[in-house]
C-alpha positions as CSV (number, residue, x, y, z in Angstrom):
1,M,-37.8,-17.5,-11.3
2,P,-34.6,-19.6,-10.4
3,T,-31.4,-17.8,-9.6
4,L,-28.0,-18.6,-10.8
5,R,-25.7,-20.4,-8.4
6,P,-22.3,-18.7,-8.0
7,G,-19.6,-20.4,-10.1
8,P,-16.1,-21.1,-9.0
9,A,-14.9,-17.7,-10.2
10,D,-17.3,-16.1,-7.9
11,R,-16.3,-18.2,-5.0
12,E,-12.6,-17.5,-5.7
13,L,-13.7,-13.7,-5.5
14,Q,-15.4,-14.1,-2.2
15,R,-12.5,-16.3,-0.9
16,L,-10.2,-13.5,-1.8
17,I,-12.3,-10.8,0.0
18,E,-12.5,-13.1,3.0
19,I,-8.7,-13.3,3.0
20,F,-8.4,-9.5,3.2
21,L,-11.0,-9.3,6.0
22,K,-9.1,-12.0,8.0
23,A,-5.9,-10.4,7.5
24,E,-7.1,-6.9,8.7
25,T,-8.8,-8.8,11.8
26,D,-5.5,-10.6,12.5
27,I,-3.5,-7.5,12.4
28,I,-5.7,-5.5,14.6
29,N,-5.9,-8.3,17.1
30,E,-2.1,-8.4,17.2
31,I,-1.7,-4.7,17.7
32,G,-4.4,-4.9,20.4
33,R,-2.4,-7.5,22.3
34,L,0.2,-4.8,23.2
35,R,-2.3,-3.4,25.5
36,S,-2.0,-6.3,27.8
37,R,1.9,-6.8,27.5
38,G,2.9,-3.3,28.4
39,L,4.1,-0.3,26.3
40,I,7.7,-1.5,25.6
41,D,9.7,-1.1,22.5
42,Y,10.5,-4.8,21.9
43,G,6.9,-5.6,22.0
44,A,6.1,-3.0,19.4
45,V,8.9,-4.4,17.1
46,G,7.7,-8.0,17.8
47,A,4.1,-7.1,16.9
48,L,5.3,-5.3,13.6
49,E,7.2,-8.5,12.7
50,R,4.0,-10.5,13.1
51,V,2.1,-7.9,11.1
52,Q,4.5,-8.4,8.3
53,A,4.2,-12.1,8.4
54,I,0.3,-11.7,8.2
55,L,0.8,-9.6,5.2
56,R,3.2,-11.9,3.4
57,K,0.6,-14.6,3.9
58,L,-2.1,-12.4,2.4
59,E,0.1,-11.7,-0.6
60,N,1.0,-15.5,-1.1
61,D,-2.8,-16.4,-0.8
62,C,-3.7,-13.7,-3.3
63,W,-1.0,-15.3,-5.8
64,T,-2.8,-18.5,-5.5
65,Y,-6.4,-17.4,-5.8
66,V,-6.1,-14.3,-8.2
67,P,-5.0,-16.0,-11.5
68,R,-7.6,-18.8,-10.9
69,M,-10.3,-16.3,-10.5
70,L,-9.4,-14.3,-13.6
71,E,-9.0,-17.3,-15.7
72,E,-12.4,-18.6,-14.8
73,K,-13.9,-15.3,-15.4
74,F,-12.9,-15.7,-19.1
75,Y,-14.3,-19.3,-19.1
76,Y,-17.7,-18.6,-17.5
77,V,-18.5,-15.6,-19.7
78,N,-17.7,-17.6,-22.9
79,H,-19.6,-20.7,-21.4
80,P,-22.8,-19.3,-19.8
81,D,-24.4,-22.6,-20.0
82,A,-22.2,-23.9,-17.2
83,R,-23.7,-21.3,-14.7
84,K,-27.4,-22.3,-15.4
85,P,-29.1,-24.0,-12.4
86,M,-29.5,-27.7,-13.1
87,E,-32.1,-30.2,-12.0
88,E,-29.2,-31.9,-9.8
89,P,-27.4,-29.5,-7.5
90,E,-24.1,-28.3,-8.9
91,T,-20.9,-29.0,-7.1
92,P,-17.5,-27.3,-7.1
93,E,-16.2,-30.7,-8.6
94,K,-18.6,-30.4,-11.5
95,H,-17.5,-26.9,-12.4
96,L,-13.8,-27.7,-12.0
97,R,-14.2,-30.6,-14.5
98,G,-16.1,-28.3,-17.0
99,Y,-13.4,-25.6,-16.7
100,Q,-10.6,-28.3,-17.0
101,N,-12.3,-29.8,-20.1
102,A,-12.9,-26.3,-21.7
103,R,-10.9,-25.0,-24.6
104,A,-7.6,-23.5,-23.5
105,L,-7.4,-19.9,-23.5
106,T,-5.9,-18.2,-26.6
107,S,-2.6,-16.5,-26.4
108,E,-4.1,-13.1,-26.4
109,Q,-6.3,-14.2,-23.5
110,T,-3.5,-15.7,-21.6
111,D,-1.5,-12.4,-22.1
112,I,-4.4,-10.5,-20.7
113,V,-5.0,-12.7,-17.6
114,Q,-1.1,-12.3,-16.9
115,R,-1.4,-8.5,-17.4
116,L,-4.5,-8.3,-15.0
117,T,-2.8,-10.6,-12.6
118,M,0.3,-8.3,-12.4
119,N,-1.7,-5.2,-12.2
120,L,-3.9,-6.4,-9.4
121,M,-1.0,-7.8,-7.5
122,G,0.7,-4.6,-7.8
123,E,-2.2,-2.8,-6.3
124,I,-2.2,-5.5,-3.4
125,D,1.5,-5.0,-2.9
126,A,1.2,-1.4,-2.7
127,A,-1.5,-1.5,-0.3
128,T,0.3,-3.8,2.1
129,A,3.2,-1.5,1.9
130,T,1.0,1.3,3.0
131,V,-0.4,-0.9,5.8
132,T,3.1,-1.8,7.1
133,A,4.4,1.8,6.9
134,T,1.2,3.2,8.5
135,L,1.6,0.8,11.6
136,Q,5.4,1.1,11.5
137,N,5.1,4.9,11.8
138,A,2.6,4.6,14.6
139,L,4.4,2.0,16.7
140,I,8.1,2.6,16.5
141,G,8.5,5.8,14.4
142,R,10.2,6.4,11.0
143,I,13.1,4.2,10.0
144,E,15.2,4.2,6.8
145,S,13.4,5.3,3.6
146,D,14.7,2.6,1.5
147,I,13.1,-0.4,3.4
148,F,9.4,0.4,2.2
149,R,8.0,1.5,-0.9
150,R,8.1,5.3,-1.3
151,V,4.2,5.4,-1.9
152,G,3.8,3.7,1.6
153,L,5.9,6.1,3.3
154,E,4.4,9.2,1.7
155,Q,0.9,8.1,2.6
156,A,1.9,7.2,6.0
157,A,3.7,10.5,6.5
158,A,0.6,12.4,6.1
159,M,-0.9,10.6,9.0
160,Q,2.1,10.5,11.3
161,A,1.7,12.1,14.8
162,T,4.6,14.0,16.4
163,G,7.4,12.4,18.2
164,R,6.8,8.6,18.6
165,G,3.3,8.7,16.9
166,V,0.3,7.4,18.7
167,Y,2.1,4.5,20.3
168,K,2.2,6.2,23.6
169,A,-1.6,6.2,23.5
170,L,-1.9,2.6,22.2
171,P,-5.5,1.8,23.7
172,Q,-7.0,4.7,21.9
173,F,-5.0,3.8,18.7
174,V,-6.4,0.2,18.8
175,E,-9.9,1.7,19.1
176,V,-9.5,3.8,16.0
177,L,-8.1,0.7,14.0
178,R,-11.3,-1.2,15.1
179,R,-13.5,1.6,14.1
180,E,-12.0,2.6,11.0
181,G,-9.8,-0.3,9.8
182,I,-6.1,-0.1,8.8
183,T,-5.4,2.4,6.2
184,A,-4.3,0.7,3.0
185,F,-4.9,3.6,0.4
186,V,-5.6,7.2,0.4
187,D,-7.4,8.6,-2.6
188,R,-7.3,12.0,-4.3
189,A,-10.1,13.3,-2.2
190,G,-8.2,12.4,0.9
191,R,-10.4,9.5,1.9
192,H,-8.8,6.7,3.8
193,W,-9.6,3.1,2.6
194,S,-9.1,0.4,5.0
195,L,-7.3,-3.0,3.9
196,H,-10.5,-5.0,3.5
197,T,-12.6,-2.3,1.8
198,Y,-9.8,-1.3,-0.7
199,G,-9.0,-5.0,-1.4
200,S,-12.7,-5.7,-2.0
201,M,-12.9,-2.8,-4.5
202,V,-9.8,-3.6,-6.5
203,L,-10.6,-7.3,-6.5
204,R,-14.2,-6.6,-7.9
205,T,-13.0,-4.2,-10.4
206,T,-10.5,-6.5,-11.8
207,S,-12.8,-9.3,-11.7
208,R,-15.2,-7.2,-13.9
209,Q,-12.3,-6.2,-16.2
210,A,-11.7,-9.9,-16.9
211,E,-15.4,-10.4,-17.8
212,V,-15.4,-7.4,-20.2
213,L,-12.1,-8.6,-21.7
214,S,-13.5,-12.2,-22.2
215,V,-16.2,-10.7,-24.4
216,L,-13.8,-8.7,-26.4
217,T,-11.3,-11.2,-27.1
218,E,-13.7,-14.0,-27.9
219,N,-13.9,-13.2,-31.6
220,P,-10.6,-11.4,-32.6
221,D,-12.0,-10.3,-35.9
222,H,-15.1,-8.6,-34.4
223,D,-14.9,-4.9,-34.0
224,L,-18.2,-3.3,-32.8
225,Y,-19.5,-3.6,-29.4
226,K,-22.3,-2.0,-27.4
227,I,-22.3,-1.0,-23.8
228,S,-25.4,-1.9,-21.7
229,S,-28.1,0.6,-20.8
230,H,-29.4,0.6,-17.1
231,G,-32.5,2.0,-15.7
232,T,-30.6,4.0,-13.1
233,T,-27.0,4.9,-13.6
234,C,-24.5,7.5,-12.5
235,K,-23.6,10.7,-14.4
236,L,-20.3,9.3,-15.5
237,C,-21.9,6.4,-17.1
238,A,-25.2,7.8,-18.5
239,P,-23.8,9.7,-21.4
240,L,-21.7,6.6,-22.4
241,E,-24.2,3.8,-22.2
242,G,-26.2,2.4,-25.0
243,R,-23.8,3.5,-27.6
244,V,-22.0,1.3,-30.2
245,Y,-18.2,1.4,-30.1
246,S,-15.3,0.3,-32.1
247,K,-12.8,-1.9,-30.4
248,S,-10.0,-1.1,-32.8
249,G,-10.8,2.5,-32.9
250,T,-10.7,2.5,-36.6
251,D,-14.3,2.3,-37.6
252,P,-15.4,5.6,-39.3
253,D,-18.9,5.5,-38.1
254,F,-18.5,4.7,-34.4
255,P,-16.3,6.0,-31.6
256,P,-13.4,4.0,-30.2
257,L,-14.0,2.0,-27.1
258,A,-11.1,3.6,-25.6
259,A,-13.2,6.8,-25.3
260,A,-15.7,5.1,-23.1
261,F,-13.1,3.3,-21.0
262,G,-10.7,6.1,-20.7
263,K,-7.0,6.1,-22.1
264,V,-4.1,5.5,-19.6
265,D,-2.0,7.4,-22.0
266,K,-3.9,10.5,-23.5
267,A,-1.7,10.7,-26.4
268,G,-1.5,7.1,-27.0
269,P,-3.2,4.6,-29.4
270,D,-7.0,3.8,-29.1
271,T,-6.2,0.1,-28.1
272,L,-7.5,-2.0,-25.3
273,S,-4.0,-2.2,-23.9
274,N,-4.1,1.6,-23.4
275,T,-7.4,1.6,-21.5
276,Y,-8.8,1.1,-18.1
277,L,-11.1,-1.5,-19.3
278,N,-14.0,-0.1,-17.5
279,I,-15.8,3.2,-17.2
280,H,-15.0,3.5,-13.4
281,P,-14.2,1.3,-10.5
282,S,-16.9,-1.2,-9.5
283,C,-18.9,-0.2,-12.7
284,L,-21.7,-2.8,-13.3
285,H,-22.1,-2.0,-17.1
286,S,-21.6,-4.9,-19.4
287,I,-20.5,-5.1,-23.0
288,V,-22.0,-7.1,-25.9
289,A,-21.0,-7.7,-29.4
290,W,-23.1,-5.6,-32.0
291,T,-23.7,-6.1,-35.7
292,P,-25.3,-3.9,-38.4
293,M,-26.7,-7.0,-40.1
294,G,-30.4,-7.1,-40.5
295,R,-30.9,-3.3,-39.7
296,S,-32.6,-0.9,-42.0
297,P,-30.7,2.2,-43.4
298,E,-32.9,4.4,-41.1
299,E,-32.2,2.4,-38.0
300,L,-28.6,2.3,-38.8
301,R,-28.4,6.1,-39.2
302,K,-30.2,6.6,-35.8
303,I,-27.7,4.2,-34.0
304,K,-24.7,6.0,-35.7
305,D,-26.0,9.5,-34.7
306,F,-26.7,8.3,-31.2
307,S,-23.3,6.7,-30.8
308,S,-21.4,9.7,-32.3
309,F,-19.6,12.0,-29.9
310,E,-20.0,14.9,-32.2
311,K,-23.7,14.6,-33.0
312,N,-24.5,13.3,-29.4
313,P,-21.9,14.9,-27.1
314,V,-21.0,12.9,-23.8
315,T,-20.8,16.2,-21.9
316,Q,-24.5,16.3,-21.6
317,D,-26.3,14.4,-19.0
318,P,-29.2,12.4,-21.0
319,R,-31.0,11.4,-17.8
320,T,-34.4,12.7,-16.9
321,K,-35.2,14.2,-13.5
322,K,-37.2,10.9,-12.7
323,Q,-34.0,8.8,-13.6
324,I,-31.8,11.2,-11.5
325,E,-34.1,10.7,-8.7
326,A,-34.3,7.1,-9.2
327,Y,-30.5,6.9,-9.1
328,R,-30.3,9.1,-5.9
329,K,-32.7,6.7,-4.1
330,K,-30.7,3.8,-5.3
331,E,-27.5,5.4,-3.9
332,E,-29.0,6.2,-0.7
333,A,-30.0,2.5,-0.4
334,R,-26.6,1.5,-1.3
335,A,-25.1,3.9,1.3
336,R,-27.2,2.4,4.0
337,F,-26.1,-1.1,2.9
338,L,-22.5,0.1,3.1
339,R,-22.9,1.6,6.4
340,D,-24.4,-1.6,7.7
341,Y,-21.6,-3.6,6.0
342,R,-18.9,-1.6,7.6
343,Q,-20.5,-1.8,11.0
344,W,-20.7,-5.6,10.6
345,E,-16.9,-5.4,9.8
346,R,-16.3,-3.5,12.9
347,Y,-18.2,-5.8,15.0
348,R,-16.4,-8.7,13.6
349,L,-13.1,-7.2,14.4
350,T,-14.1,-6.1,17.9
351,I,-16.3,-9.0,19.1
352,P,-15.6,-11.9,16.6
353,D,-16.9,-14.5,18.8
354,D,-20.2,-12.9,19.1
355,T,-20.8,-11.4,15.7
356,P,-22.4,-13.7,13.0
357,K,-19.9,-14.9,10.4
358,T,-22.0,-13.7,7.4
359,F,-23.3,-10.3,6.8
360,A,-26.7,-11.5,5.7
361,T,-27.3,-12.8,9.2
362,F,-26.1,-9.5,10.8
363,Q,-28.3,-7.4,8.4
364,R,-31.4,-9.5,9.0
365,H,-31.3,-9.1,12.8
366,K,-30.4,-5.2,12.5
367,Q,-33.5,-4.6,10.4
368,A,-35.5,-6.6,12.8
369,D,-33.8,-4.7,15.7
370,D,-34.3,-7.8,17.7
371,D,-32.7,-8.8,21.1
372,K,-29.7,-10.3,19.3
373,Y,-28.9,-7.1,17.6
374,K,-29.3,-5.2,20.7
375,R,-27.0,-7.5,22.5
376,W,-24.3,-7.2,19.9
377,E,-24.6,-3.4,20.2
378,E,-24.2,-3.7,24.1
379,L,-21.2,-5.9,23.8
380,Y,-19.5,-3.7,21.1
381,R,-20.0,-0.6,23.3
382,E,-18.6,-2.6,26.3
383,A,-15.4,-3.6,24.2
384,N,-15.0,0.1,23.1
385,N,-15.3,1.3,26.8
386,P,-13.5,-1.2,29.0
């Protein structure tokens, strides 16, 4: 069965993720240079200035690629034929011409693209402020609180060491950065997200939001939509999938879509602008237009009862033991994948000249446990134990 080739929107997303990885690699390499330059104050200040330049470039690159990615997400969902494999190989130029010749986005869609862009860039801006504040506290200690965002200082303060931080133990600090990445976000559970990992998550989540919104805004007059059902899903999505929802929140027979997506302002209206536009970050569920046309009264009654939050409460997990076990196995496989991916990230940060540029190549050699992979392991251990 032929597979779909990635469109420009997917390439823009991958390009953005690569930008985050490169920024994190460049920052760690810059901090690592201090080990060979001597532990002196002006060296730390100079390194921090170069870190800030790297982060400014990251933000500028994101301003270039984020709007393009989001606009093309709208286009490709509304024009799926453009993504079908053709007899002749597709090229970026072909896709670009198709996008440029497509109908213009509506005013509502343009407003949504702009809102998603501003929200995503706000997340990126906050993450880079946290990176700066984290490294600043570690290298040169606290400075005036009005220079960086309060959120960055508050998150960095929780990690701040006594006195002049970990700058006096710079070699160990560099190894921690290479092993765990540079903290860009701390979630409610206290978990530290590295710049690349957090950036990848928010980029993919916003990309998915754009796809969902492209469906919801394609026909302004259509109100009923159905959330897809998956063979294996998490306990958050399971009670919500497969139901029919009302986009406007005014249909008497179906629950508001805002109830599935979650409302930003709990007391606010049941409108799309007051939702998170997805069930949870990185959610894979899709949404499709639904119509009662052509359905029997009995079929409609069953669909309404199933969709109703009163008759079919969302507080109950509808999954069978077999489905829960299948999801557990899928999550275990995903956890292994993420461990391998983060190992590849660490190797790329520590021994970039020896580690393959693509994760697929790294994973193939790791699964084979061949001589190349064993050599990478040896080089990584040597780099961490000079």
